[in-house]
N, C-alpha and C positions, 0 to 999 in steps of 0.2 A: 319318873323322870324320863324326857325324850331320850333317843337314840342321838340326837344331838346335841345332848347334854354330856353325854355321857364319853365322847368321841373326844381327846388331846385335844386342845388348841395349842398350833402351834403360828407364832409371829415373825415374820420375816421381814427384817430389816435393811432394804437393799436399795439401792437408788438405780441401779441398773434394772431395767425393763424386762432385757430378756434373761437375763438372769436370776431376777424375781419370779418371771413368768416358767423357768425351766422347775426351780426349786418347788416352787406351787404346785405343781402339776405331778411331780415325786410324792411330793405328800399326801395331794389329796389321793393319789392314786391309789397309797397303803392306809387310807380309809378316817385321813384325821383333817381336823377342821381349821383352817388358813386363815389367817388376815396378812395382809400387810402393809408395809409404815415403808414410805418414800426420804427417809430424813429421820435425824435422830432428836427434833422436837414433836414429832409424827408417834416414832417408837413407846417416847415416853409418855406420852399421854393415853396410847392403846394400851403399855402395860399398866397405868395406872388405872383403865376404866376395865379393861378387859382382864385382866391376869391371868393370863397365859398359860401352859403347863410348862411351855418351852417356849424360847427365844433363840431364832438366829440371828445373829449378828452381824455386818461389813461392819469393819471397820471405821473407813473411810467417807463417813457418812456425810451430806451437808447437815447446817447448822448447828448438828452436836455432834461431835467424833464421839466415833465407839465405846473409846476407852471411855470417857465422859459419862457415856451414857451408863455403863458401866458402874463405875461409880456411883451415880445417881441411886440405882437398883437396891447397890449393896446396902447404900444408907439410909434407906426410907423401910420400916420397917414390913411396911404394905406390902413388898415388893420385892424383898431382899431373898425370897423365896421361890421365884422363879429358873427353872432352870437356863442358862446361857449355853449354848452353842455358837464359839464365834466363826465365821469364816469368811476369810482374809483371802487377796493374795499377797497380803504382806506376813509372808510366812519367817519373819527374821527372828532370830533368837531375842532379840529385846521384846519384840513383842508379844512374843510367843509368853514369854517371862511376866510383862506385865497381866497378859490376858489373866493367866492359873492363877497371879496373886489378888488378881479383882475377884474371883472366884468361879470363873466359866468352868463348866466340866467337861469341854472337848475345844480343840482348836483343829478346824478342817480346811489345808489350804487351796484356792483357787486354781482349777478348774473342779469342783468339787466331786466324785465320785456317788452317784446313784448308789450305792448298796453301802460305803462306808457312811452317809449322808442317813439312812434309813438305822443303819446297825446303832450309831451314835444315839441319835433318838429312843430308840426303843432300848437302849443298852441304859438311858437316864432313866426311863420312866418305869422300868421294870426294876431299877435301884429303890423306885421311890411307892414303890405297888403296897407297901405295908405300911405308909406312913398314913397317919389318920389324919393330919390336915390337907392332902390331898385333895384340892380342889374339887373336879369333876368325878367322884366318884369312886368307886373301885372297881371300874370294867378297865382293864389294860389295854392297850390300843392294840390294834391287828399286827399280830408277826410281818416281820419284813419277810417277803419270797424269797424262798434260797433263790440263787444267781451265782453265774459266774463273774469272775470281775469284772466291774465294769468300765468299758473304753468310751471315754465322748466319743459321739460320730455326727455329722450331721445328721438329720431325718430325711431318709428317703427319697425325694424328689421334693427337698428341701434346701437352695442354695444360703448360705451365709458367709457372712461378711467379716475377718477379725484383722483388727489393724494391729501391726506392731512398729508404726510411730506414726505420729501427726503433730511434731513442728516443721514450721520451714526456717529458711536461710542456715540454721548452726541449731545444732543439740543446746539442749539443755541440761542443767542439772539443781539440784538442791531442793531444802521443803518447801519452797513456794512453790514448786511446781511437781509436787507427788500426784497429783487429783488428777492430771492430763497426762502428764509423763513428758518427758524430753527428749526423743529419739525423733530424728527427722521421717521424711515421708518412708512409708512402705508399708499396703495394703497387701491381703490374701482374702482368695474368694476360692469354696470351698463347694465343690459340689458333686455327688457321690464318690470317687475315688480321684477325683481330679482337685489339684491344688494348684492354681494358679495367682501369680503374684506382679506387685504393680509397685511401680519405684522401687528405687533400691538405697535408699537413704539407711540411715544407723540403724533402722529397726528390722534390718534384710538380716544382720545378725542374729537377732532372738530366732528368726522366722526359720532360718537358715539350721538352728540349732535344735529345732522343734521337728524341722524335716528331713533329721539325719533320724531321730525313731523310727521311723520307717522301713529305711535303709534306702538304694540304689534307685531310681527312680527318675523319669522325666519329667523335667520343669522346664515350663514357659512362666519369663520374667516379661514385662509390659514396664517400658518405658515413656511418662511420659514430655521428657524430656532431660537433657544431656548438663542441666544446670547442677552446679557439685551438691546441694543438698538431696539432688534425687536420685546421686551413684554414690553415695558417698562409703558408701556402708558393704560396697561388691567387694573388697578385698578382702573380708571379712564373713564372707560368706562362705562357712565350712564346706556346702557338696562341693562346691568347685576346686576343694583339694581331693576327693574322694573320686576311686575306679568306681564306675557304673551308673554316674550321674549323668543325665545329658541335657544339661543348658541350651538351650534357647532364648535367647537375646533379640525383640522386638523393638525398635523405635522409630518414629520420623526420620523423614529420610535428611540429615544433614548438607549442605551444599560443601562445609569446609572440612569436613572430615569423615568417613566411612567409619561405620557405627563400628567396627571390630576396632578400627585405628583408635578410636577415644576408648575404649576402657584397657587396652594393651598400656597407650596414653598413661593411665591410670596409676598403674604398674610401673612406670618405669624409675631403673633405678635409682635414678635424684629421688624421689618421693616414697620409694615402697620398696623392702628389702625381699620379697618377692615378687619374681616375673609371672607373667602367663604362660610362659612353658613350666612353671614349677605347677601350675595347676592341674592336675588327671581326671579332670571330668571329660566329656565331650560337648565341643562349644560349638551352636549354632547363630549364626548373625542376622538378624533378618528385617528390611527395611518395609514399613506399612504400604502396603500395595491399596488397591480400589479395592480390593473382593475384603468380606470380612475372617478374622482367621477361625476358623473351628478346629475345639480341642476336645475331644472326645463330645461330651453333649452340653461341650459352654459353644458360646460363642461371640467372640470379642470383635465388638468396630469401635472405629474412631472419628473425629473430627476434630478442626483447627480451634488450639486455644487462642486466646488475648495475651500472648504473654509473647518477649524478644526472644528472636531463635525459634527453630521448630519444636515447637511445643505441640499437643493435641491432649483432650481429655478423651475416657473409653467409653465403651458403653459395656455389661455384661449382660448375655441371653441365656437363662437355665431355668430347664423345667417350665418353663412358662413364665416368670418373674424376671424381672430387670429393672438393672440397678445402670448409673450413670458417675462416673467419678472426674471429677475435675477440679485440680489441687492450685493451678497458678493461671488463671482467667481475669482479664481486664475488662470488664465490663463497663457498657459505654464509658469509656477513657475520657474522665475531664469531667465528667458531671455531677456536680456535689448539688443541685436542690432536691425537692423531694420530690421521694420514691413514688409519693399518687401520680404526679402528673407523667412519668413513663408508663404509658399505656398506649395499647396496640394502634398500631398507625404512627406514633412518637419516632421520627428518621432517626433517633439515636437507637431505639431501639431494633431498627431496619437492619444494621448492619452487622444483627445478633441474630437474624431469623433462623439461618442454618442451624444454627447453637438450639436456637429456640423449640425449634423440633424435632433435634434430637434427643433430645432431654425430656417434649411433652410425652408423658403416658409412663411413664416408668416409674416402679413404686418404690423405690428409693431414689434421692439423687443427694449425692459428695461430693458439695460443693465447696470451696471456700469462700472466707469471708473476712479477709484478714483483716482490714480495718477498721477501725472507727472513722466517718466525717472528716472530723479533725484533722487527726493525720494522715488522712488521707489528700487534706491537699496541701500537706508537702511534700507528698511520694506520688500522686503521679504521673503515669509513664513508667512506673518500678514493676504492674505487670499484673497488679493483684485488685481486688475489688473492694470498695469500701462495703459497709455491711448493709445500706441504704440499699446500695445497687443491686447488691444479693439478694435482699430481700423483694427487689421489683421484679426479678429476672424468674424466682420461685414463684411472685406471684402469675407471673404471665405461664409459666410451664403446667399451673395446675397438679402438680404432683401436690401428694398428702404427706409423706417422709422427709427430710430432709434433715441430713449427718455435716455437721461442719468441721473439716480437716484443714493442717494447714496452719497450725498455730505461729503465729510470728512470735519470734525467741523473747520480747520483752514483757508479753502478756503470759502472767503469774497465776496462778488459780482464782485470787479473789478475782482479778479483771476480769478473766473469763466469765466466771459466773454473772456478774454485772452484766459486761455483754449479753449472754445469754437472755440474762429477762429483758433486755433493751431489744432484742431479737423477735421478739413473743411479742412484746406492746406493737413495735414496727408491722408481724402481718397480720396481729390484730387488725389495729388502722386500717390494713390495705382490705381488711373484710376476708384476708387469704387465713383459710382452714388448712394450718402445715403443724403438724406435730412435729418438732424440732429441738436437736439436742448437737452437744458437742462431741467428736470421736476425741476419744483418748489412746493411752498405749495398752493394748491388751482386750478392748472392745470387743463385741462377738456383739456381731448386730445380723436375725433372719431376714432373708430378703423375701 
């Protein structure tokens, strides 16, 4: 029997590629054989064909929900003996009780700690060591190396993006929005010890709670524009109330009101019971200038966006990698034709020449595609792009990874899934080889 045949087989069922890659690297590094499934349907198929020793199962899987996967595995005599470890951000009492009732041997909340993952897997395999029905022979998995408590950190030299809010206009909630989330715009870039925030929608609240764990520090917050959905989380940003935090807010110059007045006005007594004078952090307000902003080893530059009022998109460069972030940007305003006709030299694209140059060459593009063409007919001039026009832009920039944020508040999970499928088809028709995905609340993307 080969060494590979003796190695316990772990199947990871996880649709978030970054999470899947991290879990896979940890398990392979510990000596396990690993298979990957991107949705519930593929997971069930691989369970039946390969009978893994352990299944690491996300709950919010496409096609077949994780709880349904558990039900089907337990109802099938051939797969009923597979050990299931559930890893999910949905660590609510209801889900944990259901998981336990369906026979999973453990539940680990995301983000999963390396030590906890290896301990759970090894513990389960050790408990089965004397089981004569164990499929892969008597050899036990390699023991998890002794280690201190694992604290997830961005790898040295690797920038990472985390989305705390991915909706436009207004936050939403309910079962139809569970997969993508309902917080309005907030993105964080982490590199080394620096953590830089972009936009202050309702997602800023969760970002602030996460920042609190590290104690007082300097925080830079870049605002793409000061429309309500991009600043409405600011009053609930806990670090603003804590002495020792130093918060610098950057935004494009507004000719009607200075930046500090905009944020102070949001906390007017007529709107909110707490005023800026009650906030204990040190504040600095900074209008964007001609020069990039340098924060440690992170450089942030900007370009105007096509959106009502003072609005910009940002480029972030760190460790030799780069990303561009545009949430509100109406490309080729009013164009309803085929994206195939938006070729270089087209006069409609000419007006976006600076933007295209700004985005060209980035490693990841975060750019909205808020409306379908059918919706855009009624919303020309609202300051957001149609899906087809955004696809044309992406094809022109030559980027290889495109993540779409700022989902319309009326688009539920099923609608967005269909929209993503259509996006991939349009890009294929344009001959653009682009890896495209939708941003969702809690998403972590390595740059």
